[in-house]
Wavefront OBJ file of the C-alpha trace (Angstrom):
o trace
v -0.036 0.079 0.101
v 1.390 3.248 -1.016
v 1.141 5.940 1.652
v 0.025 8.603 -1.161
v -2.903 6.400 -2.398
v -6.441 7.132 -1.180
v -8.153 5.096 1.478
v -10.832 3.072 -0.465
v -14.006 1.431 1.055
v -12.345 -1.981 0.473
v -9.370 -1.029 2.689
v -11.595 0.245 5.433
v -13.747 -3.042 5.287
v -10.720 -5.455 5.367
v -9.285 -3.488 8.297
v -12.580 -3.547 10.276
v -12.907 -7.224 9.479
v -9.279 -8.061 10.618
v -9.746 -5.876 13.824
v -13.008 -7.616 14.872
v -11.704 -11.153 13.742
v -8.860 -10.670 16.198
v -11.272 -9.526 18.865
v -13.484 -12.645 18.275
v -10.620 -15.123 18.350
v -9.284 -13.690 21.568
v -12.855 -13.752 23.183
v -13.067 -17.338 21.917
v -9.883 -18.414 23.482
v -10.866 -16.778 26.869
v -14.206 -18.376 26.594
v -12.517 -21.912 26.085
v -10.200 -21.462 29.053
v -12.910 -20.187 31.362
v -15.146 -23.142 30.585
v -12.454 -25.734 30.734
v -10.807 -24.675 34.005
v -11.609 -24.373 37.635
v -15.512 -23.750 37.976
v -15.053 -21.657 41.217
v -17.214 -23.796 43.366
v -15.663 -24.865 46.588
v -18.702 -26.691 47.919
v -21.856 -28.263 46.340
v -24.206 -27.156 49.118
v -23.298 -23.472 49.728
v -26.780 -22.296 50.796
v -27.272 -25.214 53.381
v -23.757 -24.447 54.845
v -24.615 -20.718 55.063
v -27.688 -21.422 56.853
v -25.862 -23.698 59.361
v -23.004 -21.160 59.943
v -23.785 -20.824 63.649
v -23.284 -24.557 63.904
v -20.162 -24.423 62.136
v -18.707 -21.710 64.506
v -19.880 -23.676 67.566
v -18.047 -26.749 66.146
v -14.818 -24.574 65.622
v -15.095 -23.183 69.256
v -15.332 -26.856 70.598
v -12.295 -27.842 68.476
v -10.256 -24.892 69.719
v -11.085 -25.748 73.282
v -9.846 -29.317 72.829
v -6.594 -28.059 71.569
v -5.690 -30.815 68.908
v -2.947 -30.182 66.553
v -2.396 -31.875 63.167
v 0.887 -32.455 61.138
v 0.706 -33.270 57.452
v 3.503 -34.329 55.186
v 4.323 -36.469 52.175
v 6.680 -39.442 53.015
v 9.380 -41.024 50.973
v 6.985 -43.805 49.712
v 4.651 -41.195 48.084
v 2.026 -41.717 50.991
v 0.566 -38.812 52.992
v 1.233 -39.082 56.615
v -0.913 -37.298 59.378
v -0.121 -36.928 63.046
v -2.638 -35.717 65.421
v -1.739 -34.696 68.924
v -3.588 -33.205 71.876
v -2.437 -29.941 73.777
v 0.120 -31.834 75.670
v 1.751 -33.469 72.675
v 0.178 -36.915 73.253
v -1.019 -38.813 70.173
v -4.628 -38.993 69.630
v -5.751 -42.318 68.300
v -8.978 -44.089 67.552
v -10.281 -41.656 64.960
v -11.824 -42.211 61.551
v -10.005 -39.860 59.128
v -11.123 -38.885 55.693
v -9.285 -36.177 53.657
v -9.611 -34.452 50.398
v -6.436 -33.596 48.686
v -6.928 -30.773 46.050
v -4.858 -29.109 43.628
v -6.133 -25.479 43.337
v -5.096 -24.985 39.816
v -6.378 -28.418 38.417
v -9.291 -29.998 39.965
v -8.919 -33.121 37.817
v -6.254 -34.179 40.210
v -8.351 -34.048 43.305
v -8.417 -37.182 45.431
v -10.594 -38.393 48.271
v -8.492 -40.309 50.873
v -9.311 -42.468 53.798
v -6.488 -42.540 56.188
v -5.670 -45.620 58.243
v -4.139 -45.542 61.757
v -0.620 -47.253 61.623
v 0.083 -46.543 65.184
v -1.769 -44.322 67.909
v -2.061 -40.870 66.464
v -0.366 -41.685 63.309
v -2.324 -42.110 60.080
v -1.384 -42.769 56.556
v -2.839 -43.115 53.011
v -1.391 -43.854 49.563
v -1.777 -40.907 47.151
v -1.649 -41.129 43.307
v -0.656 -38.445 40.832
v 1.037 -35.893 43.050
v 2.823 -33.410 40.916
v 5.060 -30.615 42.047
v 3.295 -27.492 43.333
v 0.772 -26.205 46.003
v -1.874 -28.640 47.281
v -4.816 -28.090 49.620
v -5.314 -30.837 52.266
v -8.746 -30.857 54.023
v -8.655 -33.234 57.084
v -11.783 -34.518 58.746
v -11.599 -36.632 61.857
v -14.638 -38.452 63.332
v -15.109 -40.223 66.568
v -18.180 -42.265 67.193
v -19.703 -40.950 64.000
v -19.314 -37.231 64.980
v -16.764 -34.829 63.404
v -14.346 -33.923 66.213
v -11.652 -32.224 64.228
v -11.424 -30.416 60.850
v -8.395 -28.677 59.577
v -7.253 -27.277 56.190
v -3.498 -27.642 55.510
v -1.612 -26.010 52.562
v 1.205 -28.452 51.272
v 3.864 -27.679 48.805
v 5.507 -30.608 46.717
v 8.904 -29.467 45.631
v 10.050 -30.168 42.130
l 1 2 3 4 5 6 7 8 9 10 11 12 13 14 15 16 17 18 19 20 21 22 23 24 25 26 27 28 29 30 31 32 33 34 35 36 37 38 39 40 41 42 43 44 45 46 47 48 49 50 51 52 53 54 55 56 57 58 59 60 61 62 63 64 65 66 67 68 69 70 71 72 73 74 75 76 77 78 79 80 81 82 83 84 85 86 87 88 89 90 91 92 93 94 95 96 97 98 99 100 101 102 103 104 105 106 107 108 109 110 111 112 113 114 115 116 117 118 119 120 121 122 123 124 125 126 127 128 129 130 131 132 133 134 135 136 137 138 139 140 141 142 143 144 145 146 147 148 149 150 151 152 153 154 155 156 157 158 159
């Protein structure tokens, strides 16, 4: 195109089509990535949990009064190991522990785990598909069918 040549209708039309074509292509890419990635939901029952929030606060107060502490780590075998102790440091055994291991960036790697007590206060579960990065570990301990402990841990798996 010569700089001295006049701008014709065809040039304007092609320029506008190219401009809006790029806009539509970028919007299409954003739409694809938005629909194929994390949906943003952290619970399936948000309304019910919101209505029962006072019960959640009461359960948290009871848990804090008990003073239990949990430690979570990946061991050398690729298993996840949990230790639960009381305020004095003594191991707390006899719990039924379920956990959810989640990768915030990829919900396709989320895993539901049932931990087995290997010795008093020490629980373990095999884990599959653990890749390097940040993980969220939601630990739920039950005793006699009632939830007595809940804790969320952030874990980092080195590369």
